[in-house]
MIMARRO-298200 format. One record per residue (C-alpha): residue in one letter; x, z, y. Coordinates in steps of 0.5 Angstrom, whole numbers, padded with zeros to 4 digits, always signed. Example, Ala and Ser with C-alpha at 12.3 -4.5 7.8 and 13.67 -1.06 7.14 Angstrom:
REM residues 2
A+0025+0016-0009/S+0027+0014-0002/
This chain:
REM residues 614
M+0011+0067+0035/L+0016+0072+0038/Q+0014+0075+0045/P+0018+0071+0050/E+0025+0073+0053/T+0028+0072+0060/P+0035+0072+0058/T+0041+0071+0063/V+0046+0066+0062/V+0051+0071+0059/K+0046+0073+0054/L+0044+0067+0052/F+0051+0064+0050/S+0054+0071+0048/N+0056+0072+0041/G+0056+0068+0035/I+0050+0063+0036/Q+0049+0055+0036/F+0044+0051+0039/E+0043+0045+0035/I+0039+0039+0038/P+0035+0035+0032/V+0037+0028+0031/Y+0030+0025+0033/Q+0030+0028+0040/R+0032+0023+0046/A+0039+0023+0049/Y+0041+0027+0055/V+0038+0023+0061/W+0038+0028+0067/T+0041+0025+0073/A+0045+0027+0079/E+0039+0026+0084/V+0033+0028+0080/N+0037+0034+0076/W+0044+0036+0078/E+0043+0036+0085/P+0037+0041+0085/L+0040+0045+0080/W+0047+0046+0084/Q+0043+0047+0090/D+0039+0053+0087/V+0046+0056+0085/V+0049+0055+0092/D+0042+0059+0095/T+0043+0064+0090/V+0050+0066+0091/A+0048+0066+0099/R+0042+0071+0097/Y+0047+0075+0093/T+0053+0075+0098/A+0048+0077+0104/A+0044+0083+0099/P+0048+0085+0093/D+0043+0090+0092/G+0037+0086+0092/G+0035+0087+0085/E+0029+0083+0082/G+0029+0079+0089/L+0036+0075+0087/K+0034+0073+0080/H+0033+0065+0079/F+0029+0062+0074/L+0031+0056+0071/G+0025+0054+0066/P+0023+0055+0059/I+0027+0053+0053/V+0023+0054+0046/L+0028+0055+0040/H+0027+0056+0032/Q+0031+0060+0028/R+0035+0057+0022/N+0037+0060+0016/H+0045+0062+0017/A+0050+0066+0012/V+0050+0074+0013/G+0056+0075+0018/G+0056+0068+0020/I+0054+0064+0027/E+0047+0064+0028/R+0043+0058+0029/R+0037+0056+0033/T+0034+0049+0033/V+0032+0047+0040/I+0025+0045+0040/D+0024+0044+0048/G+0029+0045+0053/Q+0035+0041+0051/Q+0037+0038+0057/R+0037+0045+0061/L+0041+0048+0056/T+0046+0042+0055/T+0047+0042+0063/L+0048+0049+0063/Q+0054+0049+0059/L+0057+0043+0063/L+0056+0047+0069/L+0060+0053+0066/A+0065+0048+0063/A+0066+0045+0070/V+0067+0052+0073/R+0072+0054+0068/R+0076+0047+0069/V+0076+0049+0077/A+0078+0056+0075/D+0084+0054+0071/E+0086+0049+0076/H+0087+0055+0081/G+0090+0060+0076/C+0084+0064+0075/T+0085+0066+0068/D+0080+0072+0068/V+0074+0067+0070/V+0077+0062+0065/D+0077+0067+0059/E+0070+0069+0060/L+0067+0062+0061/T+0071+0060+0055/S+0067+0066+0051/L+0061+0063+0053/L+0063+0056+0051/E+0066+0057+0045/N+0064+0061+0039/R+0070+0065+0036/G+0071+0070+0030/R+0068+0069+0023/G+0064+0063+0021/A+0066+0059+0028/D+0071+0054+0024/G+0070+0046+0026/P+0063+0044+0029/A+0061+0052+0029/R+0065+0053+0034/Q+0061+0049+0039/K+0055+0053+0043/I+0051+0047+0043/R+0051+0042+0038/P+0048+0035+0041/S+0045+0030+0037/R+0050+0024+0035/R+0049+0020+0041/D+0051+0025+0046/R+0056+0029+0042/E+0063+0025+0043/H+0062+0025+0051/F+0059+0032+0051/L+0066+0035+0047/R+0070+0030+0052/A+0067+0034+0058/L+0068+0041+0055/A+0076+0039+0054/T+0077+0034+0059/T+0083+0034+0064/D+0082+0027+0067/V+0075+0028+0071/D+0077+0021+0075/D+0076+0018+0069/C+0068+0020+0068/P+0062+0016+0068/A+0057+0017+0073/T+0052+0018+0068/G+0051+0022+0061/P+0054+0029+0059/L+0061+0027+0062/G+0057+0025+0069/A+0054+0032+0069/F+0061+0035+0068/A+0064+0031+0074/F+0059+0032+0079/F+0059+0039+0078/H+0067+0039+0078/R+0066+0036+0085/S+0061+0040+0087/V+0065+0047+0086/H+0071+0044+0089/V+0067+0042+0095/W+0064+0049+0096/L+0070+0052+0095/T+0073+0049+0101/D+0066+0050+0105/G+0067+0054+0112/E+0060+0055+0112/V+0060+0059+0106/A+0059+0067+0108/L+0065+0069+0103/P+0073+0070+0104/T+0076+0063+0103/D+0080+0066+0097/P+0079+0061+0091/T+0079+0067+0086/Q+0074+0071+0090/R+0069+0065+0091/L+0070+0063+0084/T+0069+0070+0081/V+0062+0071+0086/L+0060+0064+0083/Q+0061+0066+0076/D+0058+0073+0077/T+0052+0069+0080/I+0051+0064+0074/L+0052+0069+0069/D+0048+0075+0071/L+0043+0072+0076/L+0040+0065+0073/F+0035+0066+0068/V+0031+0062+0063/V+0025+0064+0059/A+0026+0063+0052/I+0021+0063+0047/N+0023+0064+0040/L+0019+0061+0034/E+0018+0065+0027/D+0017+0061+0021/A+0010+0061+0021/D+0010+0057+0027/N+0009+0050+0027/P+0015+0047+0032/Q+0012+0040+0033/I+0005+0043+0035/I+0009+0047+0040/F+0013+0041+0042/E+0007+0037+0043/T+0003+0042+0047/L+0009+0043+0052/N+0011+0035+0053/A+0005+0031+0052/R+0002+0032+0059/G+0005+0029+0065/T+0012+0030+0063/A+0018+0025+0063/L+0017+0024+0055/G+0014+0017+0054/A+0009+0016+0048/L+0014+0013+0044/D+0019+0019+0045/L+0013+0023+0042/V+0012+0019+0036/K+0019+0019+0035/N+0019+0027+0035/A+0013+0027+0030/L+0016+0022+0025/F+0022+0025+0024/A+0020+0033+0025/E+0015+0030+0019/L+0021+0027+0015/E+0025+0034+0016/Q+0020+0038+0014/H+0019+0035+0007/G+0026+0034+0006/N+0026+0026+0007/R+0032+0022+0009/A+0031+0024+0017/V+0038+0023+0019/E+0039+0016+0015/L+0033+0013+0017/H+0035+0015+0024/D+0042+0012+0024/E+0040+0006+0020/L+0034+0004+0023/W+0031+0008+0029/E+0037+0008+0033/P+0040+0001+0032/T+0033-0001+0034/F+0031+0003+0040/E+0037+0007+0042/A+0043+0002+0041/V+0048+0003+0047/A+0049-0004+0048/D+0042-0005+0049/E+0043-0002+0056/G+0036+0002+0056/Y+0032-0004+0054/W+0026+0000+0051/S+0026+0005+0057/K+0026-0001+0063/E+0020-0001+0067/T+0016-0008+0066/E+0010-0010+0070/Q+0004-0014+0067/G-0002-0015+0071/R-0002-0010+0076/R+0001-0004+0071/S+0008-0002+0070/W+0010+0002+0064/P+0017+0002+0060/R+0017-0003+0055/S+0017+0002+0049/S+0010+0004+0052/W+0008-0003+0052/F+0010-0004+0045/L+0007+0002+0042/M+0000-0001+0046/H+0001-0007+0042/W+0003-0004+0036/L-0003+0000+0035/A-0008-0005+0037/A-0005-0009+0031/E-0005-0003+0027/L-0012-0001+0028/G-0016-0007+0030/T-0018-0004+0037/V-0015-0003+0044/V-0012+0003+0046/R-0012+0006+0053/A-0005+0008+0056/D-0006+0015+0056/R-0008+0016+0049/L-0002+0012+0046/Y+0001+0018+0042/E-0006+0022+0041/T-0008+0016+0038/F-0002+0015+0034/R-0002+0022+0031/R-0010+0022+0029/D-0011+0015+0027/V-0004+0013+0024/L+0001+0019+0022/R-0005+0023+0019/A-0009+0017+0016/P-0009+0019+0008/G-0004+0016+0004/T+0001+0015+0010/E+0008+0016+0009/A+0013+0018+0015/A+0019+0014+0012/D+0014+0008+0012/L+0012+0008+0019/V+0019+0009+0021/R+0021+0002+0018/R+0014-0001+0020/L+0015+0001+0027/C+0023-0002+0027/R+0021-0008+0024/D+0015-0010+0029/A+0019-0008+0035/G+0024-0013+0033/T+0019-0018+0032/I+0016-0016+0039/R+0023-0016+0042/S+0024-0023+0039/F+0018-0026+0043/D+0023-0026+0050/D+0028-0030+0046/L+0025-0035+0042/P+0027-0042+0044/V+0023-0046+0049/H+0023-0052+0045/T+0019-0049+0039/V+0011-0048+0039/E+0012-0040+0039/G+0017-0040+0045/R+0013-0044+0049/F+0007-0040+0047/F+0010-0034+0050/A+0014-0037+0056/R+0007-0040+0058/L+0004-0033+0057/R+0009-0030+0062/S+0007-0036+0067/L+0000-0033+0066/D+0002-0026+0067/T-0002-0023+0061/T+0000-0020+0054/T-0007-0019+0052/M-0006-0023+0046/H+0001-0020+0043/P-0002-0016+0038/V-0005-0022+0035/A+0001-0026+0035/L+0004-0020+0032/L-0001-0020+0026/L+0001-0027+0025/F+0008-0026+0025/R+0008-0021+0020/S+0003-0025+0016/V+0009-0031+0016/A+0014-0025+0014/D+0010-0023+0009/G+0009-0030+0006/V+0002-0030+0007/L+0002-0036+0012/T+0007-0042+0013/A+0010-0042+0020/E+0006-0049+0021/R-0001-0045+0020/R+0002-0039+0025/E+0004-0045+0030/L-0004-0048+0030/A-0007-0041+0031/L-0002-0039+0037/S-0004-0046+0040/A-0011-0045+0039/L-0010-0038+0043/E-0006-0041+0048/S-0011-0047+0049/W-0016-0041+0050/L-0012-0037+0055/V-0010-0043+0059/R-0016-0047+0060/R-0020-0041+0062/S-0014-0039+0067/I-0015-0047+0070/L-0022-0045+0071/R-0020-0038+0074/L-0026-0035+0069/T-0026-0027+0069/S-0021-0024+0064/Q-0024-0017+0065/S-0027-0018+0058/Y-0020-0020+0055/N-0020-0013+0051/R-0026-0013+0048/I-0025-0020+0046/L-0018-0018+0043/A-0021-0013+0039/A-0026-0018+0036/V-0020-0023+0035/L-0016-0017+0031/A-0022-0015+0027/A-0023-0022+0025/A-0016-0023+0023/K-0015-0016+0019/S-0022-0018+0015/D-0019-0024+0013/P-0011-0022+0011/A-0011-0028+0007/S-0012-0033+0012/P-0011-0030+0019/D-0010-0036+0023/L-0017-0039+0021/A-0020-0033+0023/V-0017-0033+0030/I-0019-0040+0031/D-0026-0039+0028/A-0027-0032+0033/L-0025-0036+0039/R-0029-0042+0038/S-0035-0038+0036/N-0035-0035+0043/T-0040-0038+0048/A-0042-0033+0053/R-0038-0034+0060/T-0034-0028+0060/S-0031-0031+0053/R-0032-0038+0052/W-0027-0043+0051/P-0028-0049+0056/D-0029-0056+0054/D-0026-0062+0056/E-0032-0064+0061/E-0031-0058+0065/L-0024-0058+0065/R-0023-0065+0067/G-0028-0064+0073/R-0023-0058+0076/L-0017-0062+0074/E-0019-0069+0077/S-0023-0067+0083/A-0021-0060+0086/P-0015-0057+0090/L-0011-0053+0085/Y-0005-0052+0090/G-0007-0045+0093/Y-0013-0044+0088/L-0008-0043+0082/G-0001-0039+0083/T+0005-0042+0083/P+0007-0040+0076/R+0001-0043+0073/L+0002-0050+0077/R+0009-0050+0075/M+0007-0049+0068/L+0001-0055+0068/L+0006-0060+0071/E+0012-0058+0066/A+0007-0059+0060/C+0006-0066+0063/E+0013-0067+0063/L+0014-0065+0056/D+0008-0070+0054/L+0011-0075+0058/R+0018-0074+0053/S+0014-0073+0047/S+0016-0080+0044/D+0022-0080+0039/R+0026-0084+0043/T+0026-0079+0049/E+0032-0074+0049/D+0030-0067+0048/I+0033-0064+0054/A+0031-0057+0057/L+0027-0056+0063/P+0031-0053+0069/P+0028-0046+0071/G+0025-0045+0077/L+0023-0052+0079/S+0019-0052+0086/V+0012-0055+0086/E+0012-0061+0091/H+0007-0064+0095/I+0008-0072+0095/L+0004-0073+0101/P+0006-0068+0105/Q+0002-0062+0108/S+0004-0065+0115/W+0003-0072+0114/E+0001-0074+0121/T+0008-0076+0123/N+0011-0080+0118/W+0005-0082+0114/P+0000-0085+0119/L-0007-0087+0116/P-0008-0095+0115/H-0013-0096+0120/T-0015-0093+0127/G-0022-0093+0130/A-0029-0089+0130/D-0028-0087+0122/S-0021-0084+0123/D-0023-0077+0123/E-0027-0078+0117/R-0021-0082+0114/A-0016-0076+0116/A-0021-0071+0113/D-0021-0075+0106/R-0014-0075+0106/D-0013-0068+0107/S-0018-0066+0101/R-0013-0070+0097/L-0007-0066+0099/H-0007-0060+0094/R-0010-0064+0088/L-0006-0065+0082/G-0005-0072+0083/N-0001-0070+0089/L+0004-0065+0086/T+0010-0065+0082/L+0016-0061+0080/V+0023-0062+0084/T+0029-0057+0085/Q+0029-0053+0091/P+0035-0057+0094/L+0031-0063+0093/N+0025-0060+0096/A+0028-0058+0102/H+0031-0065+0103/L+0024-0069+0102/S+0021-0065+0107/N+0016-0069+0111/A+0020-0076+0109/P+0016-0082+0109/W+0014-0085+0102/T+0019-0091+0104/S+0023-0093+0109/S+0025-0100+0112/D+0031-0099+0116/G+0035-0095+0110/G+0033-0088+0112/P+0031-0082+0108/S+0025-0083+0104/K+0021-0079+0098/R+0021-0085+0094/R+0029-0086+0094/A+0030-0079+0093/L+0026-0078+0087/S+0029-0084+0084/D+0036-0082+0086/H+0036-0075+0085/S+0031-0073+0080/L+0032-0074+0072/L+0024-0072+0071/L+0020-0077+0067/L+0014-0074+0072/N+0018-0077+0078/R+0021-0083+0075/D+0014-0085+0074/I+0012-0083+0081/A+0018-0087+0084/G+0015-0093+0080/S+0009-0094+0085/D+0010-0098+0091/R+0005-0094+0095/W+0003-0087+0095/D-0004-0086+0098/E-0011-0083+0097/D-0012-0088+0091/T-0006-0087+0088/I-0007-0079+0088/E-0014-0081+0084/A-0011-0085+0079/R-0005-0080+0078/G-0010-0074+0077/R-0014-0078+0072/T-0007-0079+0068/L-0004-0072+0069/A-0011-0069+0067/D-0011-0073+0060/R-0004-0070+0059/I-0006-0063+0060/L-0013-0064+0056/R-0008-0067+0050/T-0003-0061+0051/W-0009-0056+0050/P-0014-0059+0046/G-0021-0056+0047/P-0026-0052+0042/T-0029-0058+0039/D-0022-0062+0037/P-0021-0064+0030/R-0014-0061+0029/W-0017-0054+0029/T-0021-0055+0023/D-0017-0061+0020/G-0010-0057+0021/
């Protein structure tokens, strides 16, 4: 490694040189609030120091940060080429700043400024034809917008993000600065632009680290980026994979364009993989969740979020016999599979499985699901056998959630289930079911019917279980009612509300049938049934508001819950309720037993014959 240099902007971009952004580096992601505004403020502050003390020497310098470059072979007398290992955002932004100042100078007829800045934005002379004319050669994702920014004359047509957004931001900022009465400079635009040009070119510095052939660019990149920077784990994985492919002359560009970019970086996806999503109490980019699940499925063990890249590099990329090209294919294939988990039709076993996992607010078992989906894609499993294994996983999770059994051991259980599935690649479905059924400890057991029925029939669920989980249970009861082949398969509307049939404020319109010495006891008995499963149903939010505390029936034709449910709800769950002439403690008890039967049928326990006969 050569000794670091501290070139000024003018030295950095002078002469015939091109900085090439490798295809595998991420897109231009700097933004106004986080990056452009602070950089512009640094420039303005440096101008102010310079104009206040032109002979200030070293005290006038402003360092912008490091860049790491790798020398590339080039023809004698041709354009010198360097690959940007780190600092592409900074280099790209500097070029866009220079282009914006040049554009403003051109608008004000400052030809000297235009000419000097053009020499730092374009290569000229021998070997500077075609793409070699550019000082920076961005990756294809940014190339079109970067070139448009350097050539644009219509600033108003620029988007707010990307290279064009940066150009437009600096263009506006320079215009505002030129007319700022508080700037301690003559108001003449030519004089101000000249001072601005001198400041940017001669007083802004970078720390340039130039690598020699013996240096490993990927190791340098990881050292600079693997600790606490904005680069995510999947960004580091991508760089490592494609650096490996380039080093061995494999199809890096083709694999990037044909597989990686359409999977993880398609413009139409609007940053799907970079969006933060919350699971449990943790929020990470989707790409990190994916890599965590993928590594668990690949290695059969749970990987900590702060060890994703390190684990990938050590246990996957460096594993004997590993081919980087094969890893790219597998990652892209499995990313498509995991992404499909959000879009599977809810009337299918698989679609309901993932919808219910969202209600449970857990993705713990996604690695197991990924293994099962892989097995079907590879022809090892039938779709029916995958459905059975997913149903067992779902039952195990739902039954435990109803009893609010601890989830603290789920990572350990996941590792055991994964190990079982991976040890039996011919029958991973049976291995998953057997692993779940073999758990007997309280922290991992699959609750039986007796224990579950006791909770469902006799204990308050409203306030004990969260609303998404209660809604999931009642929706399952509705689907069980529709299980007849004579019932239309109509999707349940989203966002249904959980409604108390006997209202929580029942005293006004739901009087006790008798008064007397035992009235307090009877009121307490009624209150104990309010939040039980038998007294809960699903309605739309408007119907929920309409029902409120209305009585069950009305003799004078006024509002009543029974009539409203009969007239306005299409759910069989509510049709069944509306068939009752009365609604009281005994009705709640009876309905609770019926709904418990439906829930136990939807999520069978560990001894159910389907797990062994399926």
